[in-house]
C-alpha positions as CSV (number, residue, x, y, z in Angstrom):
1,X,0.0,0.0,0.0
2,X,1.6,3.3,-1.1
3,X,1.0,6.5,0.7
4,X,0.4,9.7,-1.2
5,X,2.6,12.7,-0.5
6,X,0.0,14.4,1.6
7,X,-0.1,11.5,4.0
8,X,3.7,11.7,4.4
9,X,3.5,15.5,4.9
10,X,1.0,14.9,7.7
11,X,3.0,12.1,9.4
12,X,6.3,13.9,9.2
13,X,5.8,16.3,12.1
14,X,4.3,13.6,14.3
15,X,7.2,11.3,13.6
16,X,9.6,14.1,14.4
17,X,7.8,14.9,17.7
18,X,8.0,11.2,18.8
19,X,11.7,11.1,17.9
20,X,12.5,14.2,19.8
21,X,10.7,12.8,22.8
22,X,12.7,9.6,22.7
23,X,16.0,11.6,22.1
24,X,15.3,13.8,25.1
25,X,14.9,10.9,27.4
26,X,17.9,8.9,26.0
27,X,20.1,12.0,26.1
28,X,19.1,12.7,29.7
29,X,19.9,9.1,30.7
30,X,23.3,9.1,29.0
31,X,24.3,12.5,30.4
32,X,23.1,11.7,33.9
33,X,24.8,8.3,33.8
34,X,28.2,9.7,32.9
35,X,27.9,12.6,35.3
36,X,27.0,10.2,38.1
37,X,30.1,8.1,37.2
38,X,32.3,11.2,37.2
39,X,30.9,12.8,40.3
40,X,30.1,9.6,42.2
41,X,26.5,10.6,42.9
42,X,24.7,7.6,41.5
43,X,21.7,7.4,40.8
44,X,20.6,11.0,41.5
45,X,21.8,12.8,38.4
46,X,20.6,10.0,36.1
47,X,17.1,10.4,37.6
48,X,17.3,14.1,37.4
49,X,18.5,14.3,33.8
50,X,16.0,11.6,32.8
51,X,13.1,13.6,34.2
52,X,14.5,16.8,32.6
53,X,14.8,15.0,29.2
54,X,11.3,13.7,29.5
55,X,9.9,17.1,30.3
56,X,11.8,18.7,27.5
57,X,10.7,16.1,25.0
58,X,7.1,16.3,26.1
59,X,7.2,20.1,25.8
60,X,8.6,19.8,22.3
61,X,5.9,17.2,21.3
62,X,3.2,19.5,22.6
63,X,4.7,22.4,20.7
64,X,4.6,20.3,17.5
65,X,1.0,19.2,18.1
66,X,-0.1,22.8,18.8
67,X,1.5,24.0,15.6
68,X,-0.3,21.2,13.6
69,X,-3.6,22.2,15.2
70,X,-3.2,25.8,14.2
71,X,-2.2,24.7,10.7
72,X,-5.4,22.6,10.4
73,X,-7.9,25.1,11.9
74,X,-8.4,27.1,8.6
75,X,-9.2,23.8,6.8
76,X,-11.7,22.8,9.4
77,X,-13.4,26.2,9.4
78,X,-13.7,26.2,5.6
79,X,-15.3,22.8,5.6
80,X,-17.8,23.8,8.3
81,X,-18.9,26.9,6.3
82,X,-19.2,24.9,3.1
83,X,-21.7,22.5,4.7
84,X,-24.0,25.2,6.0
């Protein structure tokens, strides 16, 4: 089953948002782990950086979803006025 270009254009930002969420969490775990090893404070910095990465990734995902919603609002409004 082949997707048309419009489908890929709609999926792209969602895939990017999911990837950024995962990258934030993984980056937080890695940074926290190595800082814990260097400073000898295990597991506190790993936990702190993991939560910070999760918060940053979720914030970025919500930003992408909000942007998509604003982009689709004019389309929805024009469809509603056409039906009336």
